[in-house]
Kinemage of the C-alpha trace (Angstrom):
@kinemage 1
@onewidth
@group {chain A} dominant
@subgroup {mainchain}
@vectorlist {calphas} color= white
{ca met a 1} P 25.169 16.981 -22.403
{ca ala a 2} L 22.178 15.133 -21.296
{ca lys a 3} L 22.182 13.842 -18.110
{ca lys a 4} L 22.546 10.400 -17.454
{ca lys a 5} L 19.409 8.742 -15.534
{ca phe a 6} L 20.406 6.018 -13.160
{ca asn a 7} L 17.036 4.667 -13.141
{ca ser a 8} L 16.317 2.885 -15.908
{ca gly a 9} L 12.682 1.897 -15.567
{ca thr a 10} L 13.889 -1.167 -13.541
{ca gly a 11} L 12.054 0.300 -10.416
{ca pro a 12} L 10.778 3.222 -8.518
{ca ser a 13} L 13.600 6.349 -7.873
{ca gln a 14} L 14.324 7.414 -4.648
{ca arg a 15} L 12.128 10.306 -4.815
{ca met a 16} L 9.305 8.177 -5.542
{ca leu a 17} L 9.698 5.812 -2.524
{ca arg a 18} L 10.443 9.285 -0.172
{ca val a 19} L 6.974 11.014 -1.708
{ca gly a 20} L 5.260 7.455 -1.439
{ca glu a 21} L 6.368 6.858 2.383
{ca val a 22} L 5.405 10.720 2.950
{ca leu a 23} L 2.061 10.361 1.587
{ca arg a 24} L 1.419 6.441 3.392
{ca arg a 25} L 2.089 8.344 6.819
{ca ala a 26} L -0.098 11.279 6.289
{ca leu a 27} L -2.812 9.323 5.121
{ca ser a 28} L -2.791 6.646 8.312
{ca asp a 29} L -2.640 9.728 10.017
{ca val a 30} L -5.700 11.213 8.933
{ca leu a 31} L -7.399 7.919 8.792
{ca met a 32} L -6.019 7.040 12.250
{ca gln a 33} L -7.473 10.799 13.971
{ca gly a 34} L -10.750 10.577 12.338
{ca asp a 35} L -10.486 14.336 10.603
{ca val a 36} L -12.415 13.318 7.834
{ca his a 37} L -16.127 14.705 7.706
{ca asp a 38} L -17.620 11.568 6.964
{ca pro a 39} L -18.886 9.463 10.101
{ca glu a 40} L -18.916 5.983 7.675
{ca leu a 41} L -14.900 6.586 7.058
{ca asn a 42} L -14.261 7.887 10.605
{ca ala a 43} L -16.045 4.415 12.092
{ca met a 44} L -13.482 2.260 10.164
{ca ser a 45} L -10.392 1.293 11.140
{ca ile a 46} L -8.388 1.342 8.048
{ca thr a 47} L -4.452 0.159 7.755
{ca val a 48} L -2.732 1.881 4.923
{ca ser a 49} L 0.116 -0.772 3.926
{ca glu a 50} L 1.703 1.319 0.997
{ca val a 51} L 1.517 4.030 -1.244
{ca arg a 52} L 3.121 3.929 -4.733
{ca thr a 53} L 3.608 7.088 -7.095
{ca ser a 54} L 3.847 7.372 -10.453
{ca pro a 55} L 7.153 8.621 -11.895
{ca asp a 56} L 5.533 12.293 -12.377
{ca leu a 57} L 4.402 11.769 -8.682
{ca lys a 58} L 0.833 13.185 -10.299
{ca ile a 59} L -0.780 9.666 -9.329
{ca ala a 60} L -0.758 8.271 -5.724
{ca thr a 61} L -2.062 4.281 -5.753
{ca cys a 62} L -2.826 3.800 -2.011
{ca tyr a 63} L -3.110 0.038 -0.682
{ca val a 64} L -5.634 -0.639 2.262
{ca leu a 65} L -7.053 -2.850 4.010
{ca pro a 66} L -9.701 -2.665 6.952
{ca leu a 67} L -9.330 -3.833 9.915
{ca gly a 68} L -9.988 -7.764 10.180
{ca gly a 69} L -10.335 -7.619 6.129
{ca asp a 70} L -14.184 -7.073 6.255
{ca lys a 71} L -16.135 -4.552 4.721
{ca arg a 72} L -13.338 -4.451 1.308
{ca glu a 73} L -15.728 -2.787 -0.692
{ca glu a 74} L -17.485 -0.103 1.856
{ca ala a 75} L -13.981 0.960 2.667
{ca ile a 76} L -13.098 1.465 -0.817
{ca gln a 77} L -16.126 3.467 -1.510
{ca ala a 78} L -15.864 5.586 1.588
{ca leu a 79} L -12.444 6.285 0.614
{ca lys a 80} L -12.760 7.106 -3.123
{ca arg a 81} L -15.958 9.347 -1.897
{ca asn a 82} L -13.235 11.394 0.126
{ca lys a 83} L -11.089 11.664 -1.887
{ca gly a 84} L -10.983 15.425 -2.688
{ca glu a 85} L -10.888 16.360 1.250
{ca leu a 86} L -8.257 13.419 1.984
{ca arg a 87} L -5.926 14.977 -0.923
{ca arg a 88} L -6.299 18.361 0.957
{ca met a 89} L -5.782 16.945 4.287
{ca ile a 90} L -2.339 14.445 3.221
{ca thr a 91} L -0.762 17.408 1.074
{ca lys a 92} L -0.962 20.236 3.572
{ca gly a 93} L 2.635 21.471 4.652
{ca met a 94} L 4.084 18.971 1.872
{ca asn a 95} L 6.199 20.995 -0.897
{ca leu a 96} L 4.861 19.101 -4.059
{ca lys a 97} L 4.517 20.718 -7.200
{ca tyr a 98} L 1.599 18.646 -7.902
{ca thr a 99} L -1.051 17.224 -5.628
{ca pro a 100} L -1.208 13.685 -6.266
{ca asp a 101} L -4.596 12.232 -7.573
{ca leu a 102} L -5.306 9.336 -4.882
{ca arg a 103} L -6.133 6.095 -5.850
{ca phe a 104} L -7.352 3.235 -3.691
{ca leu a 105} L -6.525 -0.717 -3.787
{ca ile a 106} L -7.202 -3.628 -1.675
{ca asp a 107} L -3.773 -4.695 -0.371
{ca glu a 108} L -3.934 -8.263 -1.552
{ca ser a 109} L -0.377 -9.648 0.051
{ca phe a 110} L -1.642 -10.438 3.490
{ca asp a 111} L -4.097 -12.984 1.366
{ca gln a 112} L -1.028 -13.880 -0.644
{ca met a 113} L 1.315 -14.337 2.731
{ca asp a 114} L -1.380 -16.681 3.855
{ca ala a 115} L -2.021 -18.399 1.150
{ca thr a 116} L 1.850 -19.023 0.794
{ca arg a 117} L 1.486 -20.264 4.761
{ca arg a 118} L -1.085 -22.633 4.252
{ca leu a 119} L 1.157 -23.889 1.180
{ca phe a 120} L 4.066 -24.609 3.022
{ca ala a 121} L 2.611 -26.235 5.748
{ca asp a 122} L 1.145 -28.836 3.318
{ca glu a 123} L 2.050 -32.359 4.303
{ca thr a 124} L 3.260 -33.078 0.570
{ca val a 125} L 5.096 -29.877 0.135
{ca arg a 126} L 7.065 -29.800 3.464
{ca arg a 127} L 8.054 -33.612 2.702
{ca asp a 128} L 9.271 -32.250 -1.128
{ca val a 129} L 11.152 -29.074 0.578
{ca glu a 130} L 12.534 -31.273 3.351
{ca ala a 131} L 14.048 -34.494 1.512
{ca pro a 132} L 16.972 -32.749 -0.500
{ca glu a 133} L 18.354 -31.474 2.754
{ca gln a 134} L 17.987 -35.092 3.850
{ca glu a 135} L 19.994 -36.440 0.627
{ca asn a 136} L 22.638 -33.868 1.188
{ca glu a 137} L 23.178 -35.111 4.811
{ca asp a 138} L 23.966 -38.576 3.432
């Protein structure tokens, strides 16, 4: 009888989440310590907000953002240029069957949060959001 999978494509498995978090921490540590042989990359302060892995753990998509949000394209290019060295450094000591291929993307969630805050701060939206509460009180 075949094993029944509990995760039927509804989201990442616990293993994917666990490996992604371990990779995120390792990549953050490597970037923070400045151990890469690229002075341009070492001069940047880059936040690694999330790492998502493919189901087979062969691809790791790293969501990053340079400090202050400036020089996004330069940060992505520097990370891509040093991908091989970063792969070796972050997976050293990890017990994975395959070393995942690293892909780097800018994390847009910070921009989305700012846009949402601005939207909720708008007077018209605040009036519409608060109006139902006042009607229920009467």
